[in-house]
N, CA, C and O atoms as a Maestro MAE file, in Angstrom:
{
 s_m_m2io_version
 :::
 2.0.0
}

f_m_ct {
 s_m_title
 :::
 protein
 m_atom[332] {
  # First column is atom index #
  i_m_mmod_type
  r_m_x_coord
  r_m_y_coord
  r_m_z_coord
  i_m_residue_number
  s_m_chain_name
  s_m_pdb_residue_name
  s_m_pdb_atom_name
  i_m_atomic_number
  :::
  1 25 -79.127 171.638 70.899 1 A "UNK " " N  " 7
  2 3 -78.991 170.956 70.062 1 A "UNK " " CA " 6
  3 2 -77.637 170.458 70.210 1 A "UNK " " C  " 6
  4 15 -76.920 171.301 70.750 1 A "UNK " " O  " 8
  5 25 -76.872 169.074 69.835 2 A "UNK " " N  " 7
  6 3 -75.122 168.873 69.892 2 A "UNK " " CA " 6
  7 2 -74.891 169.420 68.650 2 A "UNK " " C  " 6
  8 15 -75.855 169.759 67.965 2 A "UNK " " O  " 8
  9 25 -73.292 169.617 68.085 3 A "UNK " " N  " 7
  10 3 -72.725 170.074 67.331 3 A "UNK " " CA " 6
  11 2 -72.742 168.862 66.159 3 A "UNK " " C  " 6
  12 15 -72.459 169.123 64.990 3 A "UNK " " O  " 8
  13 25 -73.029 167.796 66.509 4 A "UNK " " N  " 7
  14 3 -73.159 166.400 65.728 4 A "UNK " " CA " 6
  15 2 -74.100 166.464 64.758 4 A "UNK " " C  " 6
  16 15 -74.053 165.755 63.752 4 A "UNK " " O  " 8
  17 25 -75.586 167.848 65.140 5 A "UNK " " N  " 7
  18 3 -76.697 167.240 64.812 5 A "UNK " " CA " 6
  19 2 -77.386 168.705 64.046 5 A "UNK " " C  " 6
  20 15 -78.416 168.702 63.371 5 A "UNK " " O  " 8
  21 25 -76.356 170.161 64.409 6 A "UNK " " N  " 7
  22 3 -76.342 171.185 63.838 6 A "UNK " " CA " 6
  23 2 -76.056 171.416 61.914 6 A "UNK " " C  " 6
  24 15 -75.257 170.893 61.137 6 A "UNK " " O  " 8
  25 25 -77.397 172.682 61.698 7 A "UNK " " N  " 7
  26 3 -77.626 171.693 59.993 7 A "UNK " " CA " 6
  27 2 -76.457 172.872 59.260 7 A "UNK " " C  " 6
  28 15 -76.739 173.223 58.114 7 A "UNK " " O  " 8
  29 25 -75.113 173.502 59.926 8 A "UNK " " N  " 7
  30 3 -74.350 173.869 60.005 8 A "UNK " " CA " 6
  31 2 -72.835 172.978 59.052 8 A "UNK " " C  " 6
  32 15 -72.251 173.012 57.969 8 A "UNK " " O  " 8
  33 25 -72.812 172.137 60.598 9 A "UNK " " N  " 7
  34 3 -72.298 170.462 60.089 9 A "UNK " " CA " 6
  35 2 -72.916 169.471 59.043 9 A "UNK " " C  " 6
  36 15 -72.175 168.738 58.388 9 A "UNK " " O  " 8
  37 25 -74.569 169.448 58.857 10 A "UNK " " N  " 7
  38 3 -74.636 168.407 58.005 10 A "UNK " " CA " 6
  39 2 -74.776 169.103 56.650 10 A "UNK " " C  " 6
  40 15 -74.988 168.414 55.653 10 A "UNK " " O  " 8
  41 25 -74.650 170.654 56.546 11 A "UNK " " N  " 7
  42 3 -74.249 171.314 55.226 11 A "UNK " " CA " 6
  43 2 -72.629 171.429 54.746 11 A "UNK " " C  " 6
  44 15 -72.206 171.581 53.600 11 A "UNK " " O  " 8
  45 25 -71.975 171.322 55.827 12 A "UNK " " N  " 7
  46 3 -70.464 170.703 55.241 12 A "UNK " " CA " 6
  47 2 -70.246 169.379 55.064 12 A "UNK " " C  " 6
  48 15 -69.414 169.061 54.215 12 A "UNK " " O  " 8
  49 25 -70.782 168.576 55.648 13 A "UNK " " N  " 7
  50 3 -70.716 167.569 55.428 13 A "UNK " " CA " 6
  51 2 -70.671 166.964 54.158 13 A "UNK " " C  " 6
  52 15 -69.871 166.132 53.729 13 A "UNK " " O  " 8
  53 25 -71.919 167.650 53.457 14 A "UNK " " N  " 7
  54 3 -72.414 166.996 51.938 14 A "UNK " " CA " 6
  55 2 -71.811 167.823 51.389 14 A "UNK " " C  " 6
  56 15 -71.841 167.586 50.181 14 A "UNK " " O  " 8
  57 25 -70.985 169.126 51.720 15 A "UNK " " N  " 7
  58 3 -69.979 169.769 50.490 15 A "UNK " " CA " 6
  59 2 -68.487 168.769 50.917 15 A "UNK " " C  " 6
  60 15 -67.983 168.087 50.024 15 A "UNK " " O  " 8
  61 25 -68.178 168.769 51.632 16 A "UNK " " N  " 7
  62 3 -66.867 168.225 51.922 16 A "UNK " " CA " 6
  63 2 -66.729 166.271 51.576 16 A "UNK " " C  " 6
  64 15 -65.843 165.700 50.940 16 A "UNK " " O  " 8
  65 25 -67.862 165.703 52.216 17 A "UNK " " N  " 7
  66 3 -67.733 164.404 52.248 17 A "UNK " " CA " 6
  67 2 -67.929 164.048 50.999 17 A "UNK " " C  " 6
  68 15 -68.952 164.472 50.462 17 A "UNK " " O  " 8
  69 25 -66.787 162.975 50.031 18 A "UNK " " N  " 7
  70 3 -66.946 162.320 48.783 18 A "UNK " " CA " 6
  71 2 -67.534 160.791 48.986 18 A "UNK " " C  " 6
  72 15 -67.151 159.943 49.792 18 A "UNK " " O  " 8
  73 25 -68.737 160.696 47.861 19 A "UNK " " N  " 7
  74 3 -69.340 159.265 47.893 19 A "UNK " " CA " 6
  75 2 -68.338 157.952 47.782 19 A "UNK " " C  " 6
  76 15 -68.670 156.768 47.744 19 A "UNK " " O  " 8
  77 25 -66.837 158.599 47.738 20 A "UNK " " N  " 7
  78 3 -66.616 157.136 47.093 20 A "UNK " " CA " 6
  79 2 -65.842 156.411 48.570 20 A "UNK " " C  " 6
  80 15 -65.203 156.835 49.533 20 A "UNK " " O  " 8
  81 25 -66.244 155.336 48.167 21 A "UNK " " N  " 7
  82 3 -66.051 154.692 49.747 21 A "UNK " " CA " 6
  83 2 -65.068 153.600 49.542 21 A "UNK " " C  " 6
  84 15 -65.008 152.530 50.148 21 A "UNK " " O  " 8
  85 25 -63.915 154.270 48.099 22 A "UNK " " N  " 7
  86 3 -62.663 152.778 48.499 22 A "UNK " " CA " 6
  87 2 -61.966 152.814 49.210 22 A "UNK " " C  " 6
  88 15 -60.922 152.170 49.104 22 A "UNK " " O  " 8
  89 25 -62.251 153.624 50.305 23 A "UNK " " N  " 7
  90 3 -61.014 153.957 51.662 23 A "UNK " " CA " 6
  91 2 -61.955 153.145 52.352 23 A "UNK " " C  " 6
  92 15 -61.363 152.405 53.138 23 A "UNK " " O  " 8
  93 25 -62.780 153.043 52.363 24 A "UNK " " N  " 7
  94 3 -63.756 152.252 53.865 24 A "UNK " " CA " 6
  95 2 -63.128 151.222 54.425 24 A "UNK " " C  " 6
  96 15 -63.484 151.172 55.603 24 A "UNK " " O  " 8
  97 25 -62.431 150.440 54.192 25 A "UNK " " N  " 7
  98 3 -61.703 149.238 55.072 25 A "UNK " " CA " 6
  99 2 -60.626 150.308 56.031 25 A "UNK " " C  " 6
  100 15 -60.528 150.357 57.257 25 A "UNK " " O  " 8
  101 25 -59.622 151.406 54.604 26 A "UNK " " N  " 7
  102 3 -58.733 151.722 55.777 26 A "UNK " " CA " 6
  103 2 -59.262 152.856 56.707 26 A "UNK " " C  " 6
  104 15 -58.418 153.293 57.489 26 A "UNK " " O  " 8
  105 25 -60.723 153.510 56.775 27 A "UNK " " N  " 7
  106 3 -61.407 153.944 57.961 27 A "UNK " " CA " 6
  107 2 -61.456 153.147 58.866 27 A "UNK " " C  " 6
  108 15 -61.051 153.338 60.013 27 A "UNK " " O  " 8
  109 25 -61.962 152.167 58.433 28 A "UNK " " N  " 7
  110 3 -62.111 151.351 59.813 28 A "UNK " " CA " 6
  111 2 -61.459 150.415 60.512 28 A "UNK " " C  " 6
  112 15 -61.778 149.873 61.570 28 A "UNK " " O  " 8
  113 25 -60.094 150.203 59.524 29 A "UNK " " N  " 7
  114 3 -58.697 150.258 60.742 29 A "UNK " " CA " 6
  115 2 -58.614 151.119 61.034 29 A "UNK " " C  " 6
  116 15 -58.895 151.111 62.232 29 A "UNK " " O  " 8
  117 25 -58.311 152.316 60.640 30 A "UNK " " N  " 7
  118 3 -57.859 152.999 61.485 30 A "UNK " " CA " 6
  119 2 -58.434 153.755 62.469 30 A "UNK " " C  " 6
  120 15 -57.815 154.044 63.492 30 A "UNK " " O  " 8
  121 25 -59.809 154.181 62.214 31 A "UNK " " N  " 7
  122 3 -60.966 154.205 63.575 31 A "UNK " " CA " 6
  123 2 -60.424 152.901 64.924 31 A "UNK " " C  " 6
  124 15 -60.238 153.158 66.114 31 A "UNK " " O  " 8
  125 25 -60.285 151.612 64.285 32 A "UNK " " N  " 7
  126 3 -60.020 150.736 65.215 32 A "UNK " " CA " 6
  127 2 -58.568 150.991 66.173 32 A "UNK " " C  " 6
  128 15 -58.629 150.736 67.376 32 A "UNK " " O  " 8
  129 25 -57.393 151.457 65.624 33 A "UNK " " N  " 7
  130 3 -56.334 151.841 65.398 33 A "UNK " " CA " 6
  131 2 -56.739 152.932 66.688 33 A "UNK " " C  " 6
  132 15 -56.374 152.470 67.770 33 A "UNK " " O  " 8
  133 25 -57.409 154.264 66.793 34 A "UNK " " N  " 7
  134 3 -57.709 155.201 67.331 34 A "UNK " " CA " 6
  135 2 -58.407 154.322 68.456 34 A "UNK " " C  " 6
  136 15 -57.927 154.392 69.587 34 A "UNK " " O  " 8
  137 25 -59.163 153.757 68.302 35 A "UNK " " N  " 7
  138 3 -59.908 153.303 69.376 35 A "UNK " " CA " 6
  139 2 -58.989 152.513 70.583 35 A "UNK " " C  " 6
  140 15 -59.342 152.535 71.762 35 A "UNK " " O  " 8
  141 25 -57.829 151.853 70.138 36 A "UNK " " N  " 7
  142 3 -56.876 151.069 70.807 36 A "UNK " " CA " 6
  143 2 -56.113 152.022 71.640 36 A "UNK " " C  " 6
  144 15 -55.588 151.707 72.707 36 A "UNK " " O  " 8
  145 25 -56.060 153.597 70.931 37 A "UNK " " N  " 7
  146 3 -55.148 154.428 70.973 37 A "UNK " " CA " 6
  147 2 -55.615 155.367 72.268 37 A "UNK " " C  " 6
  148 15 -54.814 155.853 73.065 37 A "UNK " " O  " 8
  149 25 -57.171 155.544 72.333 38 A "UNK " " N  " 7
  150 3 -57.765 156.114 72.713 38 A "UNK " " CA " 6
  151 2 -58.634 156.100 73.983 38 A "UNK " " C  " 6
  152 15 -59.092 157.038 74.635 38 A "UNK " " O  " 8
  153 25 -58.766 154.253 74.215 39 A "UNK " " N  " 7
  154 3 -59.475 153.639 75.216 39 A "UNK " " CA " 6
  155 2 -61.000 153.466 74.338 39 A "UNK " " C  " 6
  156 15 -61.338 154.134 73.361 39 A "UNK " " O  " 8
  157 25 -61.653 152.552 74.893 40 A "UNK " " N  " 7
  158 3 -63.492 152.566 74.570 40 A "UNK " " CA " 6
  159 2 -64.229 153.837 74.580 40 A "UNK " " C  " 6
  160 15 -64.723 154.365 73.584 40 A "UNK " " O  " 8
  161 25 -64.255 154.171 75.472 41 A "UNK " " N  " 7
  162 3 -64.612 155.412 75.840 41 A "UNK " " CA " 6
  163 2 -65.198 156.598 74.774 41 A "UNK " " C  " 6
  164 15 -66.257 157.215 74.667 41 A "UNK " " O  " 8
  165 25 -63.605 156.558 73.880 42 A "UNK " " N  " 7
  166 3 -63.207 157.479 73.358 42 A "UNK " " CA " 6
  167 2 -64.038 157.118 71.981 42 A "UNK " " C  " 6
  168 15 -64.284 158.162 71.378 42 A "UNK " " O  " 8
  169 25 -64.628 155.754 71.189 43 A "UNK " " N  " 7
  170 3 -64.685 155.175 70.283 43 A "UNK " " CA " 6
  171 2 -65.333 155.739 69.279 43 A "UNK " " C  " 6
  172 15 -65.420 155.073 68.248 43 A "UNK " " O  " 8
  173 25 -66.093 157.406 69.321 44 A "UNK " " N  " 7
  174 3 -67.062 158.464 68.833 44 A "UNK " " CA " 6
  175 2 -66.401 159.152 68.185 44 A "UNK " " C  " 6
  176 15 -66.757 159.402 67.034 44 A "UNK " " O  " 8
  177 25 -64.822 159.865 68.889 45 A "UNK " " N  " 7
  178 3 -63.869 160.615 68.476 45 A "UNK " " CA " 6
  179 2 -63.384 159.663 67.503 45 A "UNK " " C  " 6
  180 15 -63.647 159.823 66.311 45 A "UNK " " O  " 8
  181 25 -62.867 158.928 67.811 46 A "UNK " " N  " 7
  182 3 -61.957 158.062 66.825 46 A "UNK " " CA " 6
  183 2 -62.582 157.520 65.516 46 A "UNK " " C  " 6
  184 15 -61.897 157.605 64.497 46 A "UNK " " O  " 8
  185 25 -64.009 156.887 65.438 47 A "UNK " " N  " 7
  186 3 -64.683 157.700 64.417 47 A "UNK " " CA " 6
  187 2 -64.909 158.641 63.916 47 A "UNK " " C  " 6
  188 15 -65.092 158.467 62.711 47 A "UNK " " O  " 8
  189 25 -64.990 159.511 64.190 48 A "UNK " " N  " 7
  190 3 -65.254 161.086 63.616 48 A "UNK " " CA " 6
  191 2 -63.354 161.436 62.894 48 A "UNK " " C  " 6
  192 15 -62.987 162.057 61.896 48 A "UNK " " O  " 8
  193 25 -62.634 160.755 63.884 49 A "UNK " " N  " 7
  194 3 -61.277 161.722 63.239 49 A "UNK " " CA " 6
  195 2 -61.115 160.352 62.024 49 A "UNK " " C  " 6
  196 15 -60.388 160.595 61.061 49 A "UNK " " O  " 8
  197 25 -61.433 159.695 62.056 50 A "UNK " " N  " 7
  198 3 -61.169 158.144 60.627 50 A "UNK " " CA " 6
  199 2 -62.059 159.005 59.585 50 A "UNK " " C  " 6
  200 15 -61.469 159.233 58.529 50 A "UNK " " O  " 8
  201 25 -63.458 159.558 59.695 51 A "UNK " " N  " 7
  202 3 -64.064 159.683 58.643 51 A "UNK " " CA " 6
  203 2 -63.329 161.039 58.155 51 A "UNK " " C  " 6
  204 15 -63.644 161.382 57.015 51 A "UNK " " O  " 8
  205 25 -62.444 161.830 58.797 52 A "UNK " " N  " 7
  206 3 -62.233 163.125 58.296 52 A "UNK " " CA " 6
  207 2 -61.030 162.698 57.686 52 A "UNK " " C  " 6
  208 15 -60.930 163.006 56.499 52 A "UNK " " O  " 8
  209 25 -60.401 162.277 58.022 53 A "UNK " " N  " 7
  210 3 -58.903 161.825 57.486 53 A "UNK " " CA " 6
  211 2 -59.362 161.049 55.793 53 A "UNK " " C  " 6
  212 15 -58.849 161.303 54.703 53 A "UNK " " O  " 8
  213 25 -60.623 159.949 56.151 54 A "UNK " " N  " 7
  214 3 -61.037 159.036 54.835 54 A "UNK " " CA " 6
  215 2 -61.519 160.041 53.959 54 A "UNK " " C  " 6
  216 15 -61.016 160.196 52.846 54 A "UNK " " O  " 8
  217 25 -62.277 160.602 54.296 55 A "UNK " " N  " 7
  218 3 -63.364 161.642 53.322 55 A "UNK " " CA " 6
  219 2 -64.407 160.850 53.250 55 A "UNK " " C  " 6
  220 15 -64.782 160.596 52.105 55 A "UNK " " O  " 8
  221 25 -64.991 160.383 54.116 56 A "UNK " " N  " 7
  222 3 -66.098 159.108 54.178 56 A "UNK " " CA " 6
  223 2 -67.182 160.323 55.337 56 A "UNK " " C  " 6
  224 15 -66.901 161.097 56.253 56 A "UNK " " O  " 8
  225 25 -68.469 159.906 54.633 57 A "UNK " " N  " 7
  226 3 -69.204 160.046 55.858 57 A "UNK " " CA " 6
  227 2 -69.596 159.141 56.997 57 A "UNK " " C  " 6
  228 15 -70.109 158.023 56.948 57 A "UNK " " O  " 8
  229 25 -69.170 160.022 58.248 58 A "UNK " " N  " 7
  230 3 -69.042 159.941 58.968 58 A "UNK " " CA " 6
  231 2 -70.414 158.741 60.136 58 A "UNK " " C  " 6
  232 15 -70.326 158.053 61.153 58 A "UNK " " O  " 8
  233 25 -71.564 159.147 59.103 59 A "UNK " " N  " 7
  234 3 -73.027 158.011 59.749 59 A "UNK " " CA " 6
  235 2 -72.800 156.344 58.154 59 A "UNK " " C  " 6
  236 15 -73.311 155.224 58.154 59 A "UNK " " O  " 8
  237 25 -71.976 156.920 57.244 60 A "UNK " " N  " 7
  238 3 -71.809 155.561 56.568 60 A "UNK " " CA " 6
  239 2 -70.759 154.943 57.415 60 A "UNK " " C  " 6
  240 15 -71.043 153.777 57.689 60 A "UNK " " O  " 8
  241 25 -69.805 155.291 57.840 61 A "UNK " " N  " 7
  242 3 -68.547 154.393 58.758 61 A "UNK " " CA " 6
  243 2 -69.385 154.101 59.659 61 A "UNK " " C  " 6
  244 15 -68.992 153.016 60.088 61 A "UNK " " O  " 8
  245 25 -70.307 154.397 60.219 62 A "UNK " " N  " 7
  246 3 -70.506 154.365 62.011 62 A "UNK " " CA " 6
  247 2 -71.390 153.160 61.506 62 A "UNK " " C  " 6
  248 15 -70.982 152.188 62.141 62 A "UNK " " O  " 8
  249 25 -72.501 152.726 60.586 63 A "UNK " " N  " 7
  250 3 -72.891 151.794 60.397 63 A "UNK " " CA " 6
  251 2 -72.110 151.114 59.390 63 A "UNK " " C  " 6
  252 15 -72.931 150.616 58.621 63 A "UNK " " O  " 8
  253 25 -70.901 150.833 58.994 64 A "UNK " " N  " 7
  254 3 -70.612 149.406 58.514 64 A "UNK " " CA " 6
  255 2 -69.848 148.951 59.138 64 A "UNK " " C  " 6
  256 15 -69.316 147.865 58.904 64 A "UNK " " O  " 8
  257 25 -69.489 150.080 60.601 65 A "UNK " " N  " 7
  258 3 -68.714 148.934 61.334 65 A "UNK " " CA " 6
  259 2 -69.899 148.338 62.457 65 A "UNK " " C  " 6
  260 15 -69.728 147.221 62.944 65 A "UNK " " O  " 8
  261 25 -71.226 149.246 62.863 66 A "UNK " " N  " 7
  262 3 -72.022 148.121 63.381 66 A "UNK " " CA " 6
  263 2 -72.541 147.156 62.384 66 A "UNK " " C  " 6
  264 15 -73.200 146.318 62.998 66 A "UNK " " O  " 8
  265 25 -72.530 146.863 60.879 67 A "UNK " " N  " 7
  266 3 -73.218 145.834 60.200 67 A "UNK " " CA " 6
  267 2 -73.053 144.604 60.987 67 A "UNK " " C  " 6
  268 15 -71.900 144.677 61.411 67 A "UNK " " O  " 8
  269 25 -73.563 143.555 61.396 68 A "UNK " " N  " 7
  270 3 -73.083 142.793 61.991 68 A "UNK " " CA " 6
  271 2 -72.651 141.623 60.830 68 A "UNK " " C  " 6
  272 15 -72.199 140.595 61.333 68 A "UNK " " O  " 8
  273 25 -72.712 141.638 59.662 69 A "UNK " " N  " 7
  274 3 -71.978 140.897 58.351 69 A "UNK " " CA " 6
  275 2 -70.840 141.227 58.273 69 A "UNK " " C  " 6
  276 15 -69.866 140.475 58.257 69 A "UNK " " O  " 8
  277 25 -70.852 142.860 58.191 70 A "UNK " " N  " 7
  278 3 -69.310 143.483 58.137 70 A "UNK " " CA " 6
  279 2 -68.908 142.845 58.932 70 A "UNK " " C  " 6
  280 15 -68.574 141.803 58.369 70 A "UNK " " O  " 8
  281 25 -68.588 142.739 60.514 71 A "UNK " " N  " 7
  282 3 -67.825 142.238 61.442 71 A "UNK " " CA " 6
  283 2 -67.720 140.937 61.472 71 A "UNK " " C  " 6
  284 15 -66.738 140.579 62.123 71 A "UNK " " O  " 8
  285 25 -68.443 139.943 60.953 72 A "UNK " " N  " 7
  286 3 -67.942 138.789 60.757 72 A "UNK " " CA " 6
  287 2 -67.245 138.629 59.757 72 A "UNK " " C  " 6
  288 15 -66.324 137.830 59.928 72 A "UNK " " O  " 8
  289 25 -67.370 139.378 58.109 73 A "UNK " " N  " 7
  290 3 -66.367 139.043 57.487 73 A "UNK " " CA " 6
  291 2 -65.124 140.063 57.594 73 A "UNK " " C  " 6
  292 15 -64.167 140.103 56.821 73 A "UNK " " O  " 8
  293 25 -65.332 140.826 58.648 74 A "UNK " " N  " 7
  294 3 -63.943 141.600 58.670 74 A "UNK " " CA " 6
  295 2 -63.276 141.233 60.525 74 A "UNK " " C  " 6
  296 15 -62.616 142.035 61.185 74 A "UNK " " O  " 8
  297 25 -63.702 139.835 60.980 75 A "UNK " " N  " 7
  298 3 -62.994 139.755 61.997 75 A "UNK " " CA " 6
  299 2 -61.609 140.335 62.389 75 A "UNK " " C  " 6
  300 15 -61.187 140.953 63.366 75 A "UNK " " O  " 8
  301 25 -61.015 139.833 61.092 76 A "UNK " " N  " 7
  302 3 -59.275 140.115 61.497 76 A "UNK " " CA " 6
  303 2 -58.880 141.338 60.906 76 A "UNK " " C  " 6
  304 15 -57.792 141.854 61.162 76 A "UNK " " O  " 8
  305 25 -59.628 141.781 60.204 77 A "UNK " " N  " 7
  306 3 -59.526 143.549 60.189 77 A "UNK " " CA " 6
  307 2 -59.548 143.951 61.404 77 A "UNK " " C  " 6
  308 15 -58.593 144.711 61.565 77 A "UNK " " O  " 8
  309 25 -60.019 143.857 62.141 78 A "UNK " " N  " 7
  310 3 -60.924 144.598 63.924 78 A "UNK " " CA " 6
  311 2 -59.776 144.168 64.865 78 A "UNK " " C  " 6
  312 15 -59.595 144.826 65.890 78 A "UNK " " O  " 8
  313 25 -59.093 143.248 64.622 79 A "UNK " " N  " 7
  314 3 -58.151 142.369 65.984 79 A "UNK " " CA " 6
  315 2 -56.713 143.018 64.943 79 A "UNK " " C  " 6
  316 15 -55.610 142.881 65.473 79 A "UNK " " O  " 8
  317 25 -56.730 143.395 64.151 80 A "UNK " " N  " 7
  318 3 -55.209 144.391 62.873 80 A "UNK " " CA " 6
  319 2 -54.387 143.199 62.558 80 A "UNK " " C  " 6
  320 15 -53.167 143.352 62.488 80 A "UNK " " O  " 8
  321 25 -55.047 141.717 62.306 81 A "UNK " " N  " 7
  322 3 -54.340 141.212 61.430 81 A "UNK " " CA " 6
  323 2 -54.522 141.313 60.412 81 A "UNK " " C  " 6
  324 15 -55.724 141.155 60.203 81 A "UNK " " O  " 8
  325 25 -53.687 141.613 59.058 82 A "UNK " " N  " 7
  326 3 -53.851 141.248 57.766 82 A "UNK " " CA " 6
  327 2 -53.586 140.284 57.095 82 A "UNK " " C  " 6
  328 15 -52.495 139.753 57.303 82 A "UNK " " O  " 8
  329 25 -54.704 139.575 55.797 83 A "UNK " " N  " 7
  330 3 -54.398 138.726 55.546 83 A "UNK " " CA " 6
  331 2 -53.558 138.834 53.898 83 A "UNK " " C  " 6
  332 15 -53.080 137.824 53.382 83 A "UNK " " O  " 8
  :::
 }
 m_bond[331] {
  # First column is bond index #
  i_m_from
  i_m_to
  i_m_order
  :::
  1 1 2 1
  2 2 3 1
  3 3 4 2
  4 3 5 1
  5 5 6 1
  6 6 7 1
  7 7 8 2
  8 7 9 1
  9 9 10 1
  10 10 11 1
  11 11 12 2
  12 11 13 1
  13 13 14 1
  14 14 15 1
  15 15 16 2
  16 15 17 1
  17 17 18 1
  18 18 19 1
  19 19 20 2
  20 19 21 1
  21 21 22 1
  22 22 23 1
  23 23 24 2
  24 23 25 1
  25 25 26 1
  26 26 27 1
  27 27 28 2
  28 27 29 1
  29 29 30 1
  30 30 31 1
  31 31 32 2
  32 31 33 1
  33 33 34 1
  34 34 35 1
  35 35 36 2
  36 35 37 1
  37 37 38 1
  38 38 39 1
  39 39 40 2
  40 39 41 1
  41 41 42 1
  42 42 43 1
  43 43 44 2
  44 43 45 1
  45 45 46 1
  46 46 47 1
  47 47 48 2
  48 47 49 1
  49 49 50 1
  50 50 51 1
  51 51 52 2
  52 51 53 1
  53 53 54 1
  54 54 55 1
  55 55 56 2
  56 55 57 1
  57 57 58 1
  58 58 59 1
  59 59 60 2
  60 59 61 1
  61 61 62 1
  62 62 63 1
  63 63 64 2
  64 63 65 1
  65 65 66 1
  66 66 67 1
  67 67 68 2
  68 67 69 1
  69 69 70 1
  70 70 71 1
  71 71 72 2
  72 71 73 1
  73 73 74 1
  74 74 75 1
  75 75 76 2
  76 75 77 1
  77 77 78 1
  78 78 79 1
  79 79 80 2
  80 79 81 1
  81 81 82 1
  82 82 83 1
  83 83 84 2
  84 83 85 1
  85 85 86 1
  86 86 87 1
  87 87 88 2
  88 87 89 1
  89 89 90 1
  90 90 91 1
  91 91 92 2
  92 91 93 1
  93 93 94 1
  94 94 95 1
  95 95 96 2
  96 95 97 1
  97 97 98 1
  98 98 99 1
  99 99 100 2
  100 99 101 1
  101 101 102 1
  102 102 103 1
  103 103 104 2
  104 103 105 1
  105 105 106 1
  106 106 107 1
  107 107 108 2
  108 107 109 1
  109 109 110 1
  110 110 111 1
  111 111 112 2
  112 111 113 1
  113 113 114 1
  114 114 115 1
  115 115 116 2
  116 115 117 1
  117 117 118 1
  118 118 119 1
  119 119 120 2
  120 119 121 1
  121 121 122 1
  122 122 123 1
  123 123 124 2
  124 123 125 1
  125 125 126 1
  126 126 127 1
  127 127 128 2
  128 127 129 1
  129 129 130 1
  130 130 131 1
  131 131 132 2
  132 131 133 1
  133 133 134 1
  134 134 135 1
  135 135 136 2
  136 135 137 1
  137 137 138 1
  138 138 139 1
  139 139 140 2
  140 139 141 1
  141 141 142 1
  142 142 143 1
  143 143 144 2
  144 143 145 1
  145 145 146 1
  146 146 147 1
  147 147 148 2
  148 147 149 1
  149 149 150 1
  150 150 151 1
  151 151 152 2
  152 151 153 1
  153 153 154 1
  154 154 155 1
  155 155 156 2
  156 155 157 1
  157 157 158 1
  158 158 159 1
  159 159 160 2
  160 159 161 1
  161 161 162 1
  162 162 163 1
  163 163 164 2
  164 163 165 1
  165 165 166 1
  166 166 167 1
  167 167 168 2
  168 167 169 1
  169 169 170 1
  170 170 171 1
  171 171 172 2
  172 171 173 1
  173 173 174 1
  174 174 175 1
  175 175 176 2
  176 175 177 1
  177 177 178 1
  178 178 179 1
  179 179 180 2
  180 179 181 1
  181 181 182 1
  182 182 183 1
  183 183 184 2
  184 183 185 1
  185 185 186 1
  186 186 187 1
  187 187 188 2
  188 187 189 1
  189 189 190 1
  190 190 191 1
  191 191 192 2
  192 191 193 1
  193 193 194 1
  194 194 195 1
  195 195 196 2
  196 195 197 1
  197 197 198 1
  198 198 199 1
  199 199 200 2
  200 199 201 1
  201 201 202 1
  202 202 203 1
  203 203 204 2
  204 203 205 1
  205 205 206 1
  206 206 207 1
  207 207 208 2
  208 207 209 1
  209 209 210 1
  210 210 211 1
  211 211 212 2
  212 211 213 1
  213 213 214 1
  214 214 215 1
  215 215 216 2
  216 215 217 1
  217 217 218 1
  218 218 219 1
  219 219 220 2
  220 219 221 1
  221 221 222 1
  222 222 223 1
  223 223 224 2
  224 223 225 1
  225 225 226 1
  226 226 227 1
  227 227 228 2
  228 227 229 1
  229 229 230 1
  230 230 231 1
  231 231 232 2
  232 231 233 1
  233 233 234 1
  234 234 235 1
  235 235 236 2
  236 235 237 1
  237 237 238 1
  238 238 239 1
  239 239 240 2
  240 239 241 1
  241 241 242 1
  242 242 243 1
  243 243 244 2
  244 243 245 1
  245 245 246 1
  246 246 247 1
  247 247 248 2
  248 247 249 1
  249 249 250 1
  250 250 251 1
  251 251 252 2
  252 251 253 1
  253 253 254 1
  254 254 255 1
  255 255 256 2
  256 255 257 1
  257 257 258 1
  258 258 259 1
  259 259 260 2
  260 259 261 1
  261 261 262 1
  262 262 263 1
  263 263 264 2
  264 263 265 1
  265 265 266 1
  266 266 267 1
  267 267 268 2
  268 267 269 1
  269 269 270 1
  270 270 271 1
  271 271 272 2
  272 271 273 1
  273 273 274 1
  274 274 275 1
  275 275 276 2
  276 275 277 1
  277 277 278 1
  278 278 279 1
  279 279 280 2
  280 279 281 1
  281 281 282 1
  282 282 283 1
  283 283 284 2
  284 283 285 1
  285 285 286 1
  286 286 287 1
  287 287 288 2
  288 287 289 1
  289 289 290 1
  290 290 291 1
  291 291 292 2
  292 291 293 1
  293 293 294 1
  294 294 295 1
  295 295 296 2
  296 295 297 1
  297 297 298 1
  298 298 299 1
  299 299 300 2
  300 299 301 1
  301 301 302 1
  302 302 303 1
  303 303 304 2
  304 303 305 1
  305 305 306 1
  306 306 307 1
  307 307 308 2
  308 307 309 1
  309 309 310 1
  310 310 311 1
  311 311 312 2
  312 311 313 1
  313 313 314 1
  314 314 315 1
  315 315 316 2
  316 315 317 1
  317 317 318 1
  318 318 319 1
  319 319 320 2
  320 319 321 1
  321 321 322 1
  322 322 323 1
  323 323 324 2
  324 323 325 1
  325 325 326 1
  326 326 327 1
  327 327 328 2
  328 327 329 1
  329 329 330 1
  330 330 331 1
  331 331 332 2
  :::
 }
}
């Protein structure tokens, strides 16, 4: 069993992660910045660190990043441009 799927981690996430998604865009921007820093092969690490820093569920962050509509709407965010 991987660490990510362990019951301890799942229980910890339920207690530690808030359902407040106000920082979702900041967390995504941070994940992309870390991906640029670590390289694309470490994208899982970047998403994990961003979810911890912004107190957002990792699965929520990952599914938002992978959502095609989100990608289209926020292409400038992914390129590091701000409006």
